[in-house]
C-alpha positions, 0 to 999 in steps of 0.5 A: 700130822700123819697118824699111823695106827697099823704100820703092817698095812703100809708099803714100806722101804727096807731100812738101808744099811749104814754107809761107810761115809757115815761111819767116817763121820762117826769116827770123828767122835769115838765114844769108846764104850766097853764092847758089851755095853756098846752092843746093848745100846746099839740094839736098844733102839729099833731105828737110828738116824745118826751113826755113832761109833760106840766102841771099836767096830761097834756102830749104831746102824744109822740111816743118814747117808753122808754128812761129811760135808758138815764137818768143816763147821764142827770144829772146837773153835766153833764150840769151845766155851760157847752156848749151843742150840741144836734145832731138830736134833733127832738122835743128837749127834751134833749136840753131843759133838758140840759138848765134847768139843768144849761147849759150856752149854748145849740145848737140843730141841726136836718136835719128834715129828720123825716118829711119824716119818719113820713109821710111814717110811719104814714101818718101824714104831720108834719111841720119841727121843730113844736114841738121844737118851741111849747116847746121853746115858752111855756118855753121861752127857749134860746136854739138855733135851727139850721136846719143842717145835723149832718155831717155838725156840723163841720161847726159850728164856736164854740166848745162844752163841751158836744155833745149829739148824741141820736139815730143818729149814726146808721142812718148815712151812715158813722159813722166814719165821724159822730164821727169825726165831733162831736170830731172836735167840742169838747172842750179839755176834752169834751165828746160825750154822745152817744146812738145808736142801739146795737147788739147781737154779743158778746161785745168784737167782733169789728164788726158792724151789717149791716141792710137792708132797713126796716129790723129794723123798717117797712118803715124805710130805715135809720137804717144801723148799729148795734154796739157792745161796742168793735166796738164803742171803736175802732171807737172812737179811730179812731177819737181820742175819746179814753176814752170810758165808756159803761154806759148801754146796754138794749133791748127796744121793742125787739131792742138792744140799747147801751149807752156810753160816749166817751171823748176827751183828755184834 
């Protein structure tokens, strides 16, 4: 784990402005808080990863660039009446979307490693879970938040109908163990909704690209893998998730991404 004791001594990046694309994503869940309260919440957190539409014209200044390609897998038909596990939740945008779209229970999990990433990359000291708590309090959310490593979700004493795993699989040293941990938490017929770093290799090549530290993002040593559709299919089969649907493959800011749903047997 990276330790940052004096962020002022680091060469850091400027915090990017919120993209119009992420505001469009945020608008799919408009919170509608009073303007004064919305501004207070926006200013209470020194760095936001997710963009939230707090009030008309008031957004959190999220640094994520463009998650519109995730929207097709986030409909009410996926969440209504179901239990949801959101792994790597950060500020919790997708946890809250699942809740507002009818999920009967949502558990958000994060190991809060992003604290060191934010300090190293932007020189910002961020309190763990600050954005999540601010939105949960503003919306009176019942989403349960747990500080937990993604690989430890197997310790949760319950099963889920849907596991969201956005931007995490390429950041774990053992992707088979990660997928197995998620598969073990699924109810019969459950599904892992997965988005991860893609590859420019041919789609049918069963290979993973291996990235060196800082190779993908400057001062980010935790992007290890790039996945092809066929490599995801084979990894899914290893852990019993043999029904795999690739939803989309896109390139965001010069980086390939892949969106897929992996389903367990009924």
